[in-house]
N, C-alpha and C positions, 0 to 999 in steps of 0.2 A: 420077711423078704418077699414072700409070695403075695402077701396083701399089698405091698408096695407097688409090685409089678402090675397087679390087678388095677390099682387106682390109677397108674400112668396110662394104661390101656383105655380105661374108661374115659380119662380125661382127653385123649387124642380122638376118640370116637365122638365125644361131645363137641369138640372143635370143628371136626369134619362136618357133623350134622348142622352146626350153626352156619358154616360156610355154605353148605348146600341150601339151606332154607333161605339165607340171605340172597343168594344167587337166584333161587326160584322166584322170590317175591320181586326182585328187581326185574327179573325177566318178565314177569307177569305185568309189572308196571309199565314195561316198554313195549308190550304187545300192542300193535296198532288196532284201532277201532274201525270195523268194517260195516257197522250199521248205526245209523243215527235216525231218531224220530222226532218230528215236531208234534208234541201232543195237541196243541191248539188246532192245527189243520189236518192231523193224521197223515202228513207227507213223510214218507220214509226214504232215506238215502242208503244204498248198499254199495260197499266198495270204497275205495278212496284212501284206505290207510291212514286214518286221521290219528293224532296223538290224544292221549287221554286228557280229558278235560274240554275237548272239543264240543261245540253245541251247534245244533241245526237251527238257523234263524229263517223264518218266513215272513214276508210282509206282502200283503195283498193290496194292489192299487185299484181303486174304483175307476171304471172306464171314463167317468166325467172328471176325475182328478187331473191335476197338471202332468204328474208323472204317468198316469194312465193315457191321457192324450198324446203325450210324447211318444209312448211305446206304440200306440195304435198307429200314429202317423208313420212310423218306421215300416210297418207292414201294409201301408195303403195300397201297394201294387200287387200284393199277393191275394189269392183267392181263397175264401172260407165262407162257410154258411153264416148269414147274418140274422137267422132265425132266433138265436140267443146271443146275448152279450159275451164277448170273450172274458176269460178270467186271467188276471194278470198278476203273477207272482214274482217277487224279488227273493230268490232262494240263495242262501249263502251259509257258510259254516265259519264260526268264529272261535277263537281260542285266545284267552287273555285280552279280550276286546280287539283283537286284530283279525281281519278276514283272511282265511287261509283257502287255498284251492286243492282239489283232490290230487292224490298221487295215483294217476291211472284212471281208467274209465270207471264211471259210476252209473248206477240205475236209480232212476227217481220213480217212485210209485205214489200216486195219489187217488183219492176218491174222484170218481167222475161227477161233474157238477149236476148232470141230469142224464137220463137215459137217451140214447141216440141210435137210430137205425144206420146212420151214415158213418159213425165213428168220429174220431177226433184228430185234429192236426195241432202240432206244437211248434211255435215260432221261438227259436233260441236267439236272442239279441246278444251277440258275444261282444261287440264293440260298436263304434260309430258307423263302420263300413261293412260289417259282417253279420248276416242273419242266416241260420241254418235251421233246417226242418228235419229233426231226427225221426226215424221210423218209430210209430207209435203202435203199442199193442193196448187194445181195449177189450177186456173180457171181465165178467163177474163184477161189473160195477167199478172196475179199477183201470186206470190209465198208466202205463208204464213206458218209459223211454230211456235211452242211454246217451250220456254226454260225458265231456271230459272237463267241463268248466262251469262254474256257477256264475250266473248273472240274472237277467230278467227273462222270464218265460211267459208266453202268452198261450193260453189253452183255448181253442175255438172248435166249434162243430165243423167237421169236415163237409165238402160239398158232395152232392149226390154223385156216385160213381157207377159206371157201367162198363161192361166188357164188350170190346169190339172184335169180332172174329173174321179173320181175312183168309180167304181160300183162292187158290189158283193151281192150274196144271203146270208143274214145273218142267215138263217136257216141251210145253209150248211157249212158256215165257218166264219171266221173273217179276217180282215186285220188290221195289227198294225203298228203304227209309230215306229221309231227307239228307242224311250224311253219306248216302251212296251204298250203304251196306245192304245186302240181300236179306229180305225177310224170309224166314222159313215158311214153306206152304203150311196151311192150316194152322195159322198162328193167331193167338189171342192176346190182346193188350187191354189194360185197365185205363179208362180215361175218367177224368173227374170234371164236374161242372161243365162249362162250355169249352174245355181244352180241346183241341184238335190235333190231328196227326196227318203229316203230308206224306202221301204215297205216290210212287210212280210205277206204273206198269211197263214193261219192255218186252216186245215180242222176240222170240227167237227166230233163227233163220228159217224161212219157209212158212212162217206164221205172221199174223198181223192181229193187234190188239182192236177189239170191237167195242169195249166199254166196261164200266163198273156197274155191276147188277146187284139186286137185293136178294137174288137167289141164282140157282144154277139150272132151273127148268127152262124150257124153250119159251114159256110165257112170262118169265121173270121180268120185274119191272127194272127199266134202265134208270140209273142213277145219273150217270154222265158218261159221255164217250171221250172225254178228255183223258189222256193217259196219266197226267198228273192231277190229283184231286185231294181234297182235304175232307176228313171224316172225324165225327165226333162219336160219343157214346150212344147217341140216339140212333145211329146207323145199325147197330147191333151185329148184323152179318152182311158182308159184302163179298162178291166174287169179282175177280179180274178174269174176263173171259177173252180168249184168243180163238181164232179159227185159221184153218190152213189158208194161206195166201195163194190165190189162183194165179197171181202175177208176181210170184216171188223171184222170178228171173228178171224183173225190172231192176236196172241198177241206177240209171240216172236220167234226168231230163234237163235240158238247157232251155230256157225261155230267154229270148233276146228282144230288147227294146228296138224299135226302128227311130227314124229321125224325129226331131221335134215337131214337125208339122203333122206327123202321123204317129204320135206317141201312144195312141190307143190301140195300135196294131202290134201283136207280139208273135213272133215265129218261134216255133218249138222243134226241137230235135230229141227223140227218146231213144235210149238204148236198152235192148233186152238181151240176155244171153240165151244162147241156144242149148247150152250144156256141152257143146263140142269145143274142143280145143286141139292144137297141135303140140301141146307141151310147152309152148312159149307164149301163145296169143289166144285169147278166147274169140269165138266166132260170135258175131252179133246179128240181131234183127233190129233194124232202124225204122223209126217212123218219123216223118217230117210233117208238122201240122197235123198229126194223128193219122196219116195215111202211110202205108208201108213204102219204103223206099229202098233203092239199092245202095244207098249211102251218100248219094250226091244230090244236092239241090243247086241246079244251075241257073236259078232265076236271079239274075243279078240286076241290080238298078244302075242307070247311068248317072244317078244323082251323086255327085262326089262326096256327099255327107254320109254316104253308106260305105261300109267296108266289108269285103268278103271275110268270113271267119271260118277257118277249118277246125274240125272236131276230130282229132286223131285218136285212135285207141290202141292201147297195148297192155300186155302184162309181162313183158320181158325185163328182167333185172340182170344187173351185174354191178357188184359193188354199190348197190343202192342208186345205181344210175338208171332212172326210169326212162330208157329211150324209147321213143315211139316208133310205131310201124305203120306205115301209110296204106294198110291194106283196106281199112274202113274209114270213111270220113264223111262228114256232112259239110257242104258249103253254103252259108247262110248270108243273107243281107243284114248287116248289124250295125246300128248307129254307134259311132265311136267318138271319143273326145280326142283332142289334139295331142294328148300325152300318152296315147297308146293304151287307153282303157275303154271299156264299153260297159253299158248298163246291161245287167242280165240277172236271172235267177236260176240257181241249180237246185233241183229237188232230187233227193236220193232215196233209195230203199231204206226204210226206218231201221234196219238191222246193221247199217253201216254208218261210218263217219266220214266227214269230207274234209280234206286238207289241200292247201296249196303248197306244192313242193318248192321250196326256195333253195336255190343253188348256194352252196357255200364255197368260198375261194379255197383252193387247195393250199395247206400250209403244213409246216412241221408240227404245229400244235394240234392240227385236226388229223391229219394222216399223212403218211410218208408216200401215199400213193398219188399219182398224178390224177386219178379219178376223183371227181368232186364228191363230197358228201352232201346230204340233203337234210334241211330242217323243215319240219312239217308245221305249216301255219294254218291252225284251225279256220275254217270257212263256215259262216252262218248259212245254213241251207234254207231253202223255202222262202227266200227273201229277195226282193229286187234290190240290187246293189251295184256298186261299181266292182267289177272283176278284173283281176290281173290276167295279162296274157302269160301263157306259160302252161306248165304242167300241174295237173291235179290228181289226187289220189283218192279213191273211194275204199276205205278199209273196214272190213267186216268187224263189228264191234268186240267180238270175243277175242279176235286176233290182236287188236289194238290193246285191249286190256292185259292180255298175256304179255305183250311186249312191255308195258308198263311195270309189270311184276318183276322184270328183269332188273329194274332200278337204273336204267340207262338214261343218259342225258340227252334231250332233244336239241339242245343248243349246239351241240358239236356234230350232229348227224347220227349219233349212236343209236337213237331210238328208230330211226328210219332204217339203219342197218339191221337192227334186231327184228324189225318186221319183215324185211326181206328174207333174213335167215330163217324165220318161223314158217315162211311160205315155201322155201326151197326144200329139197330133200335133204335129210341129215348127212347122207353120204355123198352129197355133191354140193357142199355149201357155197362153192364160188361159181357153180355153173348157172346158165340162164333158166334151166327147166324148172317148172313150178309143180309143186306137189299138190297143193290145194288151190285149184284154178278160181275158186270162188271167194278166196280170202281177200283179194284186193284187185281193184281194176284202176289202171292209169289212163287218163286221157289228157290231150293237149289242146289248148285253145290259142290259136294264133291268127293275126291278121294276114290277109293277102295284100301284101304291100303294094303291089301294082295298082290296087284300087284305092289305097288310102291317101286321103288328101290332107297333108299336114301343113 
């Protein structure tokens, strides 16, 4: 009886062992393969979770073959060194004569075709419309890169690269990338081949940009005095230099064309702030044709094709109503057209932006107030053009950008209102007093209708 029990126990254990081993071997058989090697080329693929029986297949296309020419045509617009011929591989994994794609990311490693001080670039031709350039690691004679899809890969020598180092004083100005974002000071960027980078220098309030230089010493060589410039890896080190603006109180200058018979004559009126204000309006120093003026130019012409133009100044706000105050104005002889416009050019302090204030009709969609809201229409500065009669606003750039961050809509006047609120004291949001007198200046251009011949 005892022997029978022993036999039964041994039989049960044997069955359990068989089940365990069967499960173990089945599990082993189902384990994914995460490394495949092509013995002929030495190319290794890691990752991908391939099924047992999968094989790594590599076909190399000669650059002169039809397949090679088709592949190279696809990358004709890309840059790479032509010192050596590119290597073209069609890399894939097959199982039971069918092509399979990896499950997840894979890393492909291959022997570098030659030594290079420049490194290598890989073009991954995914389909008829998509080419990607994965990041390549080149070390110890090996090239490695990660992808998620098999197809044709072109391995070429990279172009010569170099580091461009950009420096500036961020208390005096900023440098911006082409997309408008600010480049950190003392910033370095790697550029390849003949690739360039577009940078724009902008002076802060009280400073002006004087040029891009090869160094920061007093005798450093000037590259260009254009604020926007293109640089390549050959520039190596550049400095955006700013200096204190002796005329930082200059706000705007209006140049006006006279009549057609004397269109080579331009009269100018310039406005400078004194730094003094009464809490509502700035005090001005005015120059007419470069000479100090008390604000009035009374030299009117009897020719009916001239029109007197009043330049009114103000910084008083209420509900974004930029009402003018006739304390200071210039009266000029200005040529005008029959539709109430005139030719002129407005030049502004580079730290400001210029807008024409368009009045919006009051409506329930815009405001429940009877006061109008204003839409800001950008005006191109420093260009002779037809200017509208009406109100203009010169807004300091940082104030305008702060208003934009509020995400408010310029179409219904909210942006204008936001700017006004940024300028006003926070504890007196509806009052006319101005907290930052240099934040914005409003002036009005209007014709003296008694002289206007229509």
